[in-house]
N, C-alpha and C positions, 0 to 999 in steps of 0.2 A: 120113432124110428130114426136112426142116424144114417145119413148118406155118406158114402166113402168115395164116390167118383167125382169127376170134373163136370161142371156145367158146360153147356154149349158155348156160352159167352166166354168162359175162361179158355176153352180150347181154341176158339177163334182168335182170341187175343194173343195166345202163344204162337199160333201160325202166322199172324200178321207181324209179330216181332221177329220171328225167324226169317220171313220173306224180306223184311226191311233190312235186316243184317246182311243177307245175301246180296241184295241190290247195292248196298253201300260198299261191300268188300270186293265185288267183282272187278271194278276198275283198278283197284289196288293190286289185285292178283295179276291182272293183265300187264300192268306197268312193271311189276316185279319180274315177270317172265321175259318181257322185252329187254329189260336191263341185263338179265342173266345172259340172254342171247348176244347182246352187244359186247359184254365182257368176254364171253367165250370166243366170239369172232376176233376180238383184239388179241387174245392169247394165241389163236391160230396164226394170225399175221406175225406175231412175235416169233413163233416157231419157224414160219416160212422165212423170216428175216435171217435167223440163225443159219438155216439151210442154204439160203442164197449166198451169204457171206463165206460159209465154209466152201461152197462150190467155187466161188470166185477166188478164194485162196489157192485152190488146186488147179485153176484154169486161167492163169495170167490176168487176174483181176477182172475177168469178164463174167457177167451173169449168164445163166443158161439161156438158150434160145426159147425154151418154154419150161413152165414149172414142173411138168411131168418128169423131167430129168432129175429132179431132187429126190424122187421116191424110187427105191427105199434106201439109197445110199446116204442121203443127207437128212431126210425127213422120214422117220420110221413108220408113222401111221398115215394111211390114206385118208383118214377122217380129218386130218389137218387141212386138207384142200377143200373141205366142204363148209360153207358158212352155215351155222346153225339156224340162222334166220332166213335162209334162202327159201323162196317159194317152191322151187322144184323138189325140195327135200333131199338134195344130194344125188342126183342122177348122173351117170357118166357124161351125159350131154351138157349138163349145166351144173358145174361144181361150185359155183358161187363166187369165184374171184376172177378178176380181170388182171392179166399180167401185161406189163409193158416191156417188150423185148428190146435188146440193143443197148441197154445201159451197162455201165461199168462201175466199179467201185470209185473211180475218179469222177463220176458224174456228180452234178450238184447234189449236195446232201439233202436238200429239201424237195428234190424231184420225186414224184410218185412213181413207184415201181409196181405195186400191187394195190388194187382197190376192190371194194365190194362190188358185186355184180348189180346191174340195174334191177330194182325191185326188191332187193334184200332190205330187211328192217322196215317193211311196209311203206317204203318210199319216204321215210322221215329223215333219211341221210344214210351215211355209211362210213365204215372205217377205211382208212388209207394207210399204207405202209410206205414210208419214204426211204430213199437209198441209204440214208444215214442210220436207219434202223428204228426210227421213231414211228409210233402208231398213234393216230389221232382220229377222233370222230369229227366228220364234217356234216353239219346239219343240212337239211334241204335248202337248195339255193346256193350252196357253196360251189365254187368252181374247182375242178381238177384240171391242172394246166395242160397235161399231155394226154391225148386220147387214143393214140395208136395202140393197139393191143393184139395179142396173139391168143387164140383159144387154147385152153389147157388140154393137153393130151397125156394120157397115162397108159 
């Protein structure tokens, strides 16, 4: 008589190989997701930079008193103000970015004007937007020069 099924040993071997594959790939998937959030966050800051500079062009080279004034005239989507890696998930109370008010287009180009909120990106660092329009990642332990900030109102 010919058997056509799997033996218990073969089935256990397949289950073990599958479980090992999941264990090996889980960290790779997590790192890929974190990287995607970091890139999306940097793109949001680039859009905010465009909005800030368009606002300044219309208002004697002064940036707005708070970021909420950019919406909807200069930044079309309210999702731009929400960090995708924010722990609060984008609530009106915590939109994910900290804005430094009182700067002008003539401020030093390397001055930080918008940065990630505390706790975004799992505490591993955060993106910063500088007055000149550059966006960069600062790892944990990096210093942001200016800390005065205004809460975001929309």
